[in-house]
C-alpha positions as CSV (number, residue, x, y, z in Angstrom):
1,X,54.5,184.2,14.4
2,X,57.7,183.9,16.4
3,X,59.1,180.4,17.1
4,X,62.2,179.5,19.1
5,X,63.0,175.8,19.0
6,X,65.7,174.5,21.3
7,X,67.6,171.2,20.8
8,X,70.7,169.3,21.9
9,X,69.9,168.4,25.4
10,X,70.3,165.0,27.0
11,X,71.9,163.0,29.7
12,X,75.6,163.5,30.4
13,X,78.0,162.5,33.1
14,X,79.6,165.1,35.4
15,X,82.5,166.7,33.6
16,X,81.0,166.0,30.2
17,X,79.9,168.4,27.4
18,X,76.8,169.3,25.5
19,X,76.0,171.8,22.8
20,X,72.6,173.3,22.7
21,X,71.1,175.0,19.6
22,X,68.1,177.3,19.2
23,X,66.5,178.1,15.8
24,X,64.6,181.3,15.5
25,X,61.9,182.2,13.0
26,X,59.4,185.0,12.7
27,X,61.7,187.8,14.1
28,X,64.3,190.0,12.6
29,X,66.9,187.9,14.5
30,X,70.0,189.9,13.8
31,X,68.8,193.0,15.7
32,X,67.9,191.2,18.9
33,X,70.1,190.4,21.9
34,X,69.4,186.8,22.8
35,X,69.7,184.8,26.0
36,X,69.9,181.2,27.2
37,X,67.8,180.6,30.3
38,X,67.3,177.6,32.5
39,X,64.8,176.3,35.0
40,X,65.4,173.5,37.5
41,X,62.6,171.8,39.3
42,X,61.3,174.0,42.1
43,X,63.4,177.0,41.1
44,X,62.8,180.1,39.2
45,X,64.0,180.5,35.6
46,X,67.4,182.2,35.5
47,X,69.5,183.8,32.8
48,X,72.6,181.7,32.0
49,X,74.1,183.6,29.2
50,X,73.4,186.4,26.8
51,X,74.7,187.8,23.6
52,X,74.1,191.2,22.0
53,X,73.5,192.0,18.4
54,X,77.2,192.9,18.2
55,X,78.3,189.5,19.7
56,X,79.2,190.8,23.1
57,X,78.6,188.0,25.6
58,X,77.8,187.9,29.3
59,X,77.5,184.9,31.6
60,X,76.1,184.0,35.0
61,X,78.9,183.5,37.6
62,X,77.9,179.9,38.0
63,X,78.7,179.0,34.4
64,X,81.5,181.5,33.6
65,X,84.5,179.8,32.1
66,X,82.5,176.6,31.3
67,X,79.8,177.8,28.9
68,X,80.2,179.7,25.7
69,X,77.3,181.3,23.8
70,X,77.5,182.2,20.1
71,X,75.2,183.2,17.3
72,X,74.9,182.8,13.6
73,X,72.8,185.6,12.1
74,X,72.9,183.9,8.6
75,X,71.1,180.9,10.1
76,X,69.1,182.6,12.7
77,X,70.5,180.4,15.4
78,X,72.2,180.7,18.8
79,X,74.2,178.0,20.5
80,X,75.4,177.2,23.9
81,X,78.5,175.1,24.3
82,X,78.5,173.6,27.8
83,X,81.7,172.0,29.2
84,X,82.7,170.6,32.6
85,X,79.0,170.1,33.3
86,X,78.0,169.7,37.0
87,X,74.9,168.1,38.5
88,X,73.7,171.5,39.5
89,X,73.5,172.4,35.7
90,X,70.5,170.0,35.5
91,X,67.6,172.0,34.2
92,X,65.3,172.7,31.2
93,X,67.2,175.1,29.0
94,X,65.4,177.8,26.9
95,X,66.4,180.5,24.5
96,X,64.6,183.8,24.2
97,X,65.4,187.4,23.5
98,X,67.1,189.3,26.2
99,X,65.2,190.6,27.9
100,X,62.7,187.9,27.3
101,X,59.3,188.3,25.6
102,X,56.7,186.3,27.5
103,X,55.1,184.9,24.4
104,X,58.3,183.7,22.9
105,X,59.0,180.9,25.3
106,X,59.4,177.5,23.7
107,X,59.4,174.0,25.1
108,X,63.1,174.1,26.0
109,X,65.5,171.2,26.0
110,X,66.2,169.1,29.0
111,X,69.8,168.8,30.3
112,X,70.5,166.2,33.0
113,X,73.9,165.8,34.5
114,X,74.2,162.6,36.5
115,X,76.4,159.6,36.9
């Protein structure tokens, strides 16, 4: 049974930083491309960042230069370092494979950027 468990969200002021983590179990993690996704209230879920099995990364234009995704295949984790956060980054953040499997979605972790 596949489990993806996100953590690290919280309330942060504009300009602040957060580091999200996602722990994966039940899959052969190292062979999968992974993604961080987010969904704000009233909006569709969107891909924020992705990383291939070979550690090649790609970012949405809205977060390029501010967010950095990484993976640790020994620990079956992916992380998202988020700097210079903006109010428009407020959303629930999820990890999943890339492209995502419908049945792998977890609860996500809430990020709120507000003064």
